[in-house]
C-alpha positions as CSV (number, residue, x, y, z in Angstrom):
1,M,328.6,101.5,138.8
2,P,327.0,98.2,138.5
3,D,329.3,95.3,138.3
4,D,328.7,91.7,138.6
5,A,327.7,88.8,140.8
6,R,330.4,85.9,140.9
7,L,329.9,83.0,138.6
8,S,331.2,79.7,139.8
9,S,332.7,77.4,137.1
10,T,330.4,74.5,138.1
11,E,327.3,76.7,137.4
12,V,328.6,78.0,134.0
13,Y,330.2,75.1,132.5
14,G,329.3,72.0,134.4
15,T,332.2,69.9,132.7
16,D,334.7,71.0,130.3
17,P,333.1,71.8,126.8
18,P,334.4,69.9,123.9
19,P,336.5,71.4,121.3
20,L,335.1,73.9,118.8
21,R,336.3,72.0,115.8
22,R,338.0,68.8,115.2
23,P,341.9,69.3,115.2
24,V,343.3,69.0,111.6
25,D,346.8,67.1,111.3
26,G,349.5,68.2,108.8
27,A,348.8,65.3,106.3
28,E,345.4,66.4,106.1
29,R,346.2,70.1,105.8
30,D,348.8,69.0,103.0
31,S,346.0,67.0,101.3
32,V,343.9,70.2,101.1
33,R,346.5,72.3,99.9
34,H,347.1,69.6,97.2
35,R,343.6,69.4,96.0
36,L,343.5,73.6,95.9
37,G,346.7,73.6,93.8
38,A,345.5,70.8,91.3
39,R,342.0,72.7,91.0
40,H,343.7,75.9,89.6
41,G,345.9,73.7,87.2
42,R,343.1,71.9,85.5
43,R,341.6,73.5,82.3
44,F,338.1,72.2,83.3
45,S,336.9,71.8,86.8
46,R,335.4,68.3,88.0
47,L,332.2,70.1,88.6
48,T,332.0,71.3,85.1
49,L,333.0,67.8,83.7
50,R,330.2,66.4,85.9
51,I,327.8,69.2,84.9
52,L,328.4,68.4,81.0
53,A,328.0,64.6,81.7
54,I,324.9,65.1,83.2
55,G,323.6,67.4,80.6
56,I,325.0,65.1,77.6
57,F,324.5,61.7,78.7
58,P,320.6,61.8,78.4
59,L,320.9,63.3,74.8
60,A,323.3,60.6,73.6
61,T,321.0,57.8,75.4
62,I,318.1,59.1,73.5
63,F,320.1,59.6,70.4
64,G,321.4,56.1,70.5
65,G,317.7,54.9,70.7
66,L,316.5,56.9,67.9
67,M,319.3,56.0,65.8
68,Y,318.6,52.0,66.5
69,L,315.0,52.6,64.9
70,G,314.3,48.8,64.9
71,V,310.6,49.0,65.2
72,Y,310.5,51.6,62.7
73,E,312.6,49.5,60.1
74,R,310.5,46.2,61.0
75,S,307.2,47.9,60.3
76,L,308.5,49.1,56.8
77,I,309.8,45.7,56.1
78,D,306.2,44.3,57.1
79,G,304.5,47.0,55.2
80,R,306.5,46.3,52.2
81,L,305.9,42.5,52.3
82,L,302.3,43.2,52.6
83,A,302.5,45.3,49.5
84,L,304.4,42.4,47.5
85,G,301.8,39.8,48.7
86,T,299.0,42.2,47.2
87,E,301.0,42.6,43.9
88,A,301.7,38.8,43.7
89,R,298.2,38.1,43.9
90,M,297.0,40.5,41.1
91,I,299.9,39.3,38.8
92,A,299.4,35.6,39.5
93,G,295.7,36.2,38.9
94,A,296.5,37.9,35.6
95,L,298.8,34.8,34.6
96,G,296.2,32.3,35.6
97,E,293.6,34.2,33.3
98,T,295.9,34.7,30.3
99,A,298.8,32.4,30.3
100,V,297.2,29.2,31.2
101,P,295.5,27.5,27.9
102,P,292.3,25.4,28.2
103,G,293.0,21.6,28.6
104,D,293.6,18.9,30.9
105,P,295.0,20.4,34.1
106,A,297.4,17.4,34.6
107,T,299.3,18.1,31.3
108,T,298.7,21.5,30.7
109,E,301.8,24.0,31.2
110,I,301.7,27.7,31.3
111,E,302.6,29.6,28.1
112,I,306.0,30.8,28.4
113,E,305.9,33.7,26.0
114,T,302.4,35.0,27.1
115,A,303.8,34.9,30.7
116,R,306.8,36.8,30.0
117,K,304.9,39.4,28.0
118,V,302.4,39.9,30.9
119,L,305.0,39.9,33.5
120,R,307.1,42.6,31.6
121,R,303.8,44.7,31.3
122,L,302.7,44.4,34.8
123,V,306.1,44.7,36.6
124,R,307.3,47.4,34.4
125,P,305.8,50.5,36.6
126,T,307.4,49.2,39.7
127,R,310.9,48.3,40.9
128,V,310.0,44.7,41.8
129,R,311.5,41.8,40.4
130,A,309.2,38.8,39.2
131,R,310.3,35.3,38.6
132,L,307.9,32.5,37.3
133,F,308.4,29.0,38.3
134,A,307.1,25.9,36.2
135,R,305.2,23.1,38.1
136,N,308.6,21.2,37.6
137,G,310.5,24.0,39.3
138,A,312.2,25.3,36.4
139,L,312.6,29.0,36.0
140,I,310.6,30.1,32.9
141,A,310.3,33.8,33.3
142,D,312.4,36.5,35.0
143,S,311.5,40.3,34.7
144,R,315.1,41.1,34.8
145,A,316.3,38.6,32.3
146,L,315.7,37.9,28.6
147,L,315.5,34.0,28.2
148,R,316.1,32.5,25.2
149,P,316.7,28.5,24.5
150,G,320.4,29.3,24.1
151,G,321.0,30.9,27.4
152,A,319.9,34.3,29.2
153,I,320.9,37.8,29.4
154,R,320.7,39.3,33.0
155,Q,320.0,43.1,33.4
156,E,321.9,44.5,36.4
157,A,322.5,47.8,37.8
158,L,325.6,49.7,36.6
159,P,328.3,50.4,39.3
160,P,328.6,54.4,39.9
161,P,330.9,56.2,37.4
162,E,334.5,56.6,38.3
163,G,334.1,60.4,38.7
164,S,331.7,60.2,41.6
165,S,333.1,61.0,44.9
166,R,335.2,58.4,46.6
167,V,334.5,60.2,49.8
168,L,330.8,59.9,49.5
169,R,331.3,56.1,48.7
170,S,333.3,55.7,51.8
171,L,330.9,57.4,54.1
172,N,328.2,55.2,52.6
173,E,329.9,52.0,53.0
174,V,330.8,53.1,56.6
175,Y,327.2,54.0,57.2
176,D,325.8,50.5,55.8
177,W,328.3,48.6,57.8
178,F,327.7,50.5,61.1
179,F,323.8,50.5,60.9
180,F,323.8,46.8,59.5
181,L,325.1,46.1,63.1
182,L,322.4,47.9,64.5
183,S,319.6,46.9,62.2
184,Q,317.1,44.5,63.8
185,G,317.7,40.7,62.9
186,R,320.0,41.4,59.8
187,D,322.7,39.6,61.2
188,R,320.6,36.5,61.7
189,A,318.8,36.7,58.4
190,A,319.6,33.9,55.6
191,A,322.1,34.8,52.9
192,Y,320.8,35.7,49.6
193,R,322.7,33.9,46.5
194,E,321.8,33.7,43.0
195,K,322.7,30.6,41.2
196,P,323.5,30.6,37.5
197,Y,320.6,28.5,36.7
198,E,318.0,28.8,39.2
199,S,315.2,26.6,40.3
200,A,312.4,26.5,42.8
201,A,314.5,24.3,44.9
202,D,316.7,27.4,45.6
203,Y,313.8,29.2,47.4
204,E,311.7,27.9,50.1
205,E,308.9,30.3,49.7
206,V,308.7,29.0,45.9
207,R,308.4,25.5,47.1
208,L,305.6,26.6,49.3
209,A,303.9,28.3,46.2
210,L,304.2,25.4,44.3
211,G,302.5,23.2,47.0
212,G,299.5,25.7,47.0
213,D,300.5,28.0,49.8
214,E,301.8,31.4,50.0
215,G,305.3,32.2,51.5
216,S,307.6,35.0,52.2
217,M,311.3,35.3,53.2
218,V,313.9,38.2,54.2
219,R,317.4,37.4,53.3
220,V,320.7,39.6,53.3
221,S,322.8,40.1,50.2
222,D,326.7,40.4,49.9
223,R,326.2,44.3,49.8
224,R,324.3,44.1,53.1
225,R,320.8,45.0,51.7
226,L,317.8,43.0,52.5
227,I,316.2,41.3,50.0
228,L,312.4,40.7,50.8
229,S,310.5,38.0,48.6
230,F,307.0,36.9,48.5
231,A,305.9,33.7,46.5
232,I,302.2,32.7,45.5
233,P,300.9,29.9,43.3
234,V,299.8,30.6,39.9
235,Q,296.3,28.8,39.7
236,H,293.4,28.5,37.4
237,Y,290.3,27.1,38.7
238,K,292.3,26.0,41.8
239,N,294.8,24.1,40.0
240,V,298.4,25.1,40.4
241,Y,300.3,25.7,37.2
242,G,303.4,27.1,38.8
243,G,304.8,29.6,41.1
244,L,305.4,33.4,41.1
245,M,308.0,34.9,43.3
246,L,308.3,38.9,43.5
247,S,311.3,40.2,45.2
248,I,312.6,43.8,46.0
249,S,315.8,45.2,47.6
250,S,315.3,47.2,50.9
251,A,317.0,50.1,49.4
252,E,313.8,52.2,49.5
253,I,313.6,51.2,53.2
254,D,317.0,52.1,53.8
255,R,316.6,55.3,52.3
256,S,313.6,56.0,54.3
257,V,315.5,54.9,57.4
258,R,318.5,56.9,56.3
259,E,316.3,60.2,56.0
260,V,314.8,59.8,59.5
261,R,318.1,59.2,61.0
262,Q,319.7,62.3,59.2
263,D,316.7,64.4,60.6
264,I,317.5,63.0,64.0
265,V,321.0,63.9,63.5
266,L,320.2,67.5,62.5
267,V,317.8,68.0,65.5
268,F,320.2,66.2,67.9
269,G,323.2,68.2,66.6
270,I,321.1,71.4,67.6
271,V,320.0,70.3,70.8
272,F,323.6,68.9,71.6
273,I,325.0,72.4,70.9
274,L,322.3,74.2,72.9
275,S,322.7,71.6,75.7
276,L,326.3,72.1,75.6
277,L,326.3,75.6,75.9
278,L,323.7,75.7,78.7
279,S,325.9,72.9,80.5
280,L,329.0,75.2,80.1
281,Y,326.9,78.4,81.2
282,L,325.5,76.3,84.2
283,A,329.1,74.9,85.0
284,R,330.8,78.4,84.7
285,A,328.0,80.1,86.7
286,I,328.3,77.4,89.7
287,S,332.1,76.5,89.4
288,Q,333.7,80.0,88.9
289,P,332.2,81.6,92.0
290,I,333.1,78.4,94.2
291,N,336.6,78.5,92.8
292,R,336.8,82.3,93.8
293,L,335.5,81.6,97.2
294,A,337.7,78.5,97.5
295,A,340.8,80.7,96.5
296,A,340.0,83.6,98.8
297,A,339.5,81.2,101.6
298,D,343.2,79.5,100.9
299,R,344.5,83.0,100.6
300,M,343.0,84.2,104.0
301,R,344.3,80.9,105.5
302,R,347.9,82.0,104.5
303,V,347.8,85.6,105.2
304,R,345.3,85.6,108.0
305,T,344.4,89.4,107.9
306,R,341.5,91.5,107.0
307,S,343.2,92.5,103.8
308,V,341.9,89.4,102.0
309,A,338.3,89.6,101.5
310,I,335.7,86.7,100.7
311,P,334.1,87.8,97.3
312,T,330.5,88.9,97.3
313,F,328.0,88.3,94.3
314,P,325.3,90.9,95.2
315,D,323.8,90.2,91.9
316,R,323.3,86.7,92.3
317,R,320.1,85.8,94.1
318,D,320.4,82.3,94.6
319,E,322.2,79.7,97.0
320,I,325.6,80.7,95.8
321,G,325.1,84.5,96.6
322,D,323.7,83.4,99.9
323,L,326.8,81.3,100.5
324,S,329.1,84.3,99.6
325,A,327.3,86.4,102.1
326,A,327.3,83.8,104.9
327,L,330.9,83.2,104.3
328,N,331.5,87.1,104.2
329,D,329.8,87.0,107.5
330,L,331.6,84.2,109.0
331,T,334.9,85.6,108.2
332,T,333.9,88.9,109.6
333,E,332.8,87.6,112.6
334,L,335.8,85.4,113.0
335,F,338.2,88.4,112.7
336,D,336.0,90.1,115.1
337,R,336.3,87.2,117.4
338,M,340.1,87.2,116.9
339,D,340.4,90.9,117.7
340,A,338.1,90.4,120.7
341,I,340.3,87.6,122.0
342,E,343.4,90.1,121.4
343,R,341.7,92.6,123.4
344,F,340.8,90.1,126.0
345,A,344.1,88.9,126.3
346,A,345.6,92.3,126.9
347,D,342.9,93.3,129.3
348,V,343.6,90.0,131.3
349,S,347.2,90.8,131.3
350,H,346.7,94.3,132.7
351,E,344.0,93.0,135.3
352,L,346.4,90.3,136.7
353,K,349.4,92.5,136.8
354,N,347.5,94.9,139.4
355,P,347.3,92.0,142.2
356,L,350.5,90.6,141.4
357,S,352.0,94.1,141.7
358,S,350.6,94.5,145.0
359,L,351.5,91.2,146.1
360,R,355.0,91.4,144.9
361,S,355.3,94.8,146.9
362,A,353.8,93.2,150.2
363,V,356.1,90.2,150.1
364,E,359.0,92.3,149.5
365,T,358.2,94.6,152.2
366,A,357.3,91.7,154.7
367,A,360.6,90.4,154.0
368,R,362.4,93.7,155.3
369,I,360.5,94.3,158.7
370,D,360.5,92.8,161.7
371,D,357.4,94.4,163.4
372,A,354.9,91.6,164.0
373,E,351.9,93.9,163.8
374,K,352.8,95.2,160.4
375,Q,353.8,91.7,159.2
376,K,350.2,90.7,160.2
377,R,348.6,93.6,158.2
378,L,350.9,92.7,155.2
379,M,350.0,88.9,155.4
380,A,346.2,90.2,155.3
381,V,347.0,92.2,152.1
382,I,348.8,89.2,150.6
383,E,345.8,87.2,151.5
384,Q,343.4,89.8,150.0
385,D,345.5,89.7,146.8
386,V,345.7,86.1,146.4
387,D,341.8,86.0,146.9
388,R,341.6,88.5,144.3
389,L,343.9,86.6,141.7
390,D,341.9,83.5,142.2
391,R,338.5,85.4,141.7
392,L,340.0,86.9,138.7
393,I,341.3,83.6,137.2
394,T,338.2,81.8,137.9
395,D,336.0,84.7,136.0
396,I,338.6,84.8,133.4
397,A,338.2,81.3,132.7
398,N,334.6,81.2,132.8
399,A,334.3,84.2,130.4
400,S,336.8,82.7,128.0
401,R,334.6,79.4,127.7
402,L,331.2,81.2,127.5
403,D,331.3,81.6,123.8
404,A,331.8,77.8,123.5
405,E,328.8,77.3,125.8
406,L,326.7,79.8,124.0
407,A,327.3,78.4,120.6
408,R,325.6,75.2,121.9
409,L,322.6,77.1,123.5
410,A,319.3,76.0,122.6
411,P,316.7,78.6,123.3
412,E,313.2,77.3,124.4
413,P,309.8,79.1,125.7
414,V,310.2,80.5,129.1
415,D,307.6,81.8,131.3
416,L,308.7,84.9,132.8
417,R,305.8,85.2,135.0
418,H,306.5,82.2,136.9
419,L,310.4,82.8,136.7
420,L,310.1,86.3,138.3
421,Q,307.7,85.3,141.0
422,T,309.9,82.5,141.9
423,L,313.1,84.7,141.8
424,A,311.4,87.3,144.1
425,E,310.2,84.6,146.6
426,V,313.6,83.3,146.8
427,Y,315.1,86.7,147.2
428,R,312.7,87.6,150.2
429,T,313.4,84.5,151.8
430,T,317.1,84.5,152.0
431,A,317.4,88.4,152.1
432,K,319.3,89.7,155.4
433,E,317.9,92.1,157.6
434,G,317.9,95.6,156.5
435,A,318.3,94.6,153.0
436,P,316.6,96.4,150.2
437,E,312.8,95.5,149.5
438,I,311.8,93.5,146.2
439,R,308.7,94.8,144.6
440,L,307.4,92.7,141.6
441,D,305.0,94.3,138.9
442,L,303.4,92.1,136.6
443,P,300.3,92.6,134.4
444,Q,297.2,91.1,135.3
445,R,296.4,89.2,132.0
446,G,298.6,88.1,129.0
447,S,301.2,85.7,128.6
448,L,304.7,86.5,129.4
449,I,306.3,83.7,127.3
450,A,309.9,84.4,125.9
451,Q,312.4,82.8,123.8
452,A,315.4,82.1,126.1
453,D,317.4,79.6,128.0
454,E,315.9,79.4,131.3
455,D,319.3,78.6,133.4
456,R,321.1,81.3,131.7
457,L,318.3,83.8,132.2
458,V,318.2,83.0,135.9
459,Q,322.0,83.8,136.0
460,V,321.3,87.3,134.3
461,L,318.5,88.4,136.6
462,Q,320.4,87.4,139.6
463,N,323.5,89.3,138.5
464,L,321.3,92.4,137.9
465,I,319.5,91.7,141.2
466,A,322.8,91.6,143.1
467,N,324.2,94.7,141.5
468,A,321.0,96.6,142.3
469,V,321.1,95.5,146.1
470,S,324.9,96.4,146.2
471,F,323.8,100.2,145.0
472,T,320.6,100.4,146.8
473,P,320.5,101.8,150.3
474,P,318.9,99.8,153.3
475,Q,315.7,101.6,153.1
476,G,315.1,101.5,149.4
477,A,313.5,99.1,146.9
478,I,314.4,97.2,143.9
479,R,311.5,97.2,141.4
480,I,311.1,94.2,138.8
481,A,308.7,94.6,136.2
482,A,307.7,92.6,132.8
483,V,305.7,94.0,129.9
484,A,304.7,91.9,126.9
485,E,304.8,94.1,123.5
486,K,304.1,93.0,120.0
487,N,307.3,91.0,119.5
488,T,309.1,91.3,122.5
489,V,308.9,90.7,126.1
490,T,310.7,93.4,128.3
491,V,311.9,92.9,131.8
492,T,313.5,95.8,133.7
493,V,315.3,95.9,137.0
494,E,315.4,99.2,138.8
495,D,317.2,100.5,141.9
496,D,317.3,103.6,144.2
497,G,321.1,104.1,143.9
498,P,323.3,106.7,142.6
499,G,322.7,105.8,138.8
500,I,325.1,105.2,136.3
501,A,327.9,107.8,135.6
502,P,327.2,110.2,132.6
503,G,328.5,108.8,129.4
504,K,329.2,105.3,130.9
505,E,325.8,103.5,129.8
506,E,327.9,101.5,127.4
507,D,331.1,101.3,129.2
508,I,329.6,99.3,132.1
509,F,329.0,96.3,129.7
510,K,332.6,96.4,128.7
511,R,334.8,93.5,130.1
512,F,336.7,94.4,133.4
513,Y,334.8,97.8,133.8
514,S,334.3,98.4,137.5
515,E,332.9,101.2,139.5
516,R,331.8,100.1,142.9
517,P,330.0,102.0,145.6
518,A,331.8,103.8,148.3
519,G,332.8,101.8,151.3
520,E,333.1,98.5,149.3
521,A,336.6,96.7,149.4
522,F,338.6,97.0,146.6
523,G,338.9,94.0,144.1
524,Q,335.7,92.3,145.2
525,H,334.4,92.2,141.7
526,S,336.2,91.5,138.2
527,G,334.1,93.7,136.1
528,L,333.0,90.6,133.9
529,G,329.4,90.3,135.0
530,L,327.5,92.8,133.1
531,S,329.7,91.8,130.0
532,I,328.4,88.0,130.3
533,S,325.1,89.1,130.9
534,R,324.7,91.2,127.8
535,Q,326.5,88.3,126.0
536,I,323.9,85.7,127.2
537,V,321.0,87.9,126.2
538,E,322.3,88.6,122.7
539,A,322.9,84.9,122.3
540,V,319.2,84.2,122.3
541,G,318.3,87.0,119.9
542,G,317.6,89.6,122.7
543,A,319.1,93.0,123.9
544,L,320.4,94.4,127.0
545,Q,320.4,98.0,127.8
546,A,320.8,100.4,130.8
547,E,319.9,103.9,131.6
548,N,319.4,106.4,134.6
549,I,316.0,107.1,136.1
550,R,315.4,110.9,136.5
551,A,313.2,112.5,139.0
552,P,310.7,115.2,137.8
553,D,313.4,118.0,138.6
554,G,316.0,116.2,136.4
555,S,318.3,114.6,138.9
556,V,319.2,110.9,138.7
557,C,317.5,108.8,141.3
558,G,318.3,105.3,140.3
559,A,319.4,102.9,137.6
560,R,317.3,100.8,135.1
561,F,318.4,97.8,133.4
562,A,316.1,96.4,130.6
563,I,316.2,93.0,129.1
564,S,314.3,92.7,125.8
565,L,313.6,89.2,124.7
566,P,311.5,87.6,121.5
567,R,308.1,86.9,122.5
568,L,306.3,83.6,121.9
569,F,302.6,83.2,122.1
570,R,302.2,79.4,122.9
571,T,304.2,76.8,124.6
572,A,304.2,72.8,124.8
573,G,303.5,71.5,128.2
574,R,303.8,74.8,130.1
575,P,301.1,77.1,131.1
576,S,300.5,80.1,129.0
577,G,300.7,82.6,131.9
578,E,297.1,83.9,131.5
579,G,295.9,85.9,134.6
580,G,298.0,85.8,137.7
581,T,299.0,88.1,140.2
582,G,299.5,91.9,139.6
583,S,301.8,94.1,141.7
584,T,303.4,92.6,144.8
585,A,305.4,93.7,147.4
């Protein structure tokens, strides 16, 4: 029944289309295989390591910053120096009131025994060390030493007993050494050294105090402890009689900082473990399905059969699930395309054999006969077969390249009202005498804007009209109509011919199917037209169907082809199609 109108190579393709994909050379293919093999041999994929690094690095950075705690430690030191200053003022005031006897300020000295008693009483509740220096700089009282005219007995903290844990002591030493490097300014602080016989000259802050000013210093001991000291003059009625220096180790400060660090380490450990587990879970959730997809693709490349399926993840409603579904659809379409190519090759072989067999038979017969009239008829057959072969090869080449052309197709809004009116006018102008009449039936109002490729749609409509003309008797009519529905625009082409053979409504869209009207010379059509037309319509999201037109008594009185295209409601730079003509003849 209906077949095709011939398609020229320049109409369909213009120039040769570019290759569908970039060719891959052997070295690149071997590189891909090497990467696939190396990935399967690794315990952790690179993606997993990157996710772990991204998850852990911010935590490590925050952890390092918190472990530094320089500002916090500095605030504790400043607060302790402020407290030392307050204590020093209280003790110095008490010494000035109780240990300075009345008399000439120039010759009066502090009463040493009274000063020692006051120091021991006031310093005992605290851990502060107090040292009192006379106006001449000599040390006359020390809260940690019993000073006597014959010498001094120094009070020192006892070392830890031998039975204490050596591991704990080692850890403390490592801790002290490590955080000594992190502590702000400790590496630049002055060293703290105690001489057997101390004097005011050994301490700058004491010299300031003997001059009537206050002073403070922060030093570092051999044990990497900070020694905080504050010195203040001992005065009575604004006369300076000596200098008082209070000092204390940073043990309490270090203990406070250590407790904060321990809390940080505990919290960091918990967060680190949770982050590690979540990162591993995320990495597994991402890398494992990707590895499965890559492995399946690699097996499919090697096997090249449908037996290897791309894994699907129906429970995953994320990008990986979409990727697996898309790859599955892609491989299915790829194998369908391969099967179609194989069927197409078989059909091409079959279709080419018919004219080749006829051509061979005519050539062999012409070589054996001498009758000029018979040879002339055989040459006409040979010429007809050559033309048929040329037509077949051209149409087959066009059909084989159509997939690449449609892959680059960019649908756009098409005004079907204007397009159909133009086609009808062109047909009326070029129609020969006795050709069927074209009747155009369009709605009075409403837009007929569809999503399609205008050039390709013209090709399809010309093909359908040409087929309708070939099956319609001279006194018949070809009716073209369009109707807009909710989401589609449907264009129908009807003829008054014998209709479609029963059960062949879908077969006529197969490649190389050809059923021509009686009286038409054999081999005038390749049987590819309707197949190409459906392929073009489906490429823009539409559908092409065929059916018979039946009279009231049930008899077939023609064929109807319907093109359904996606409807658009507005276009840019093109009339919307409102109004217009109605039925025209």
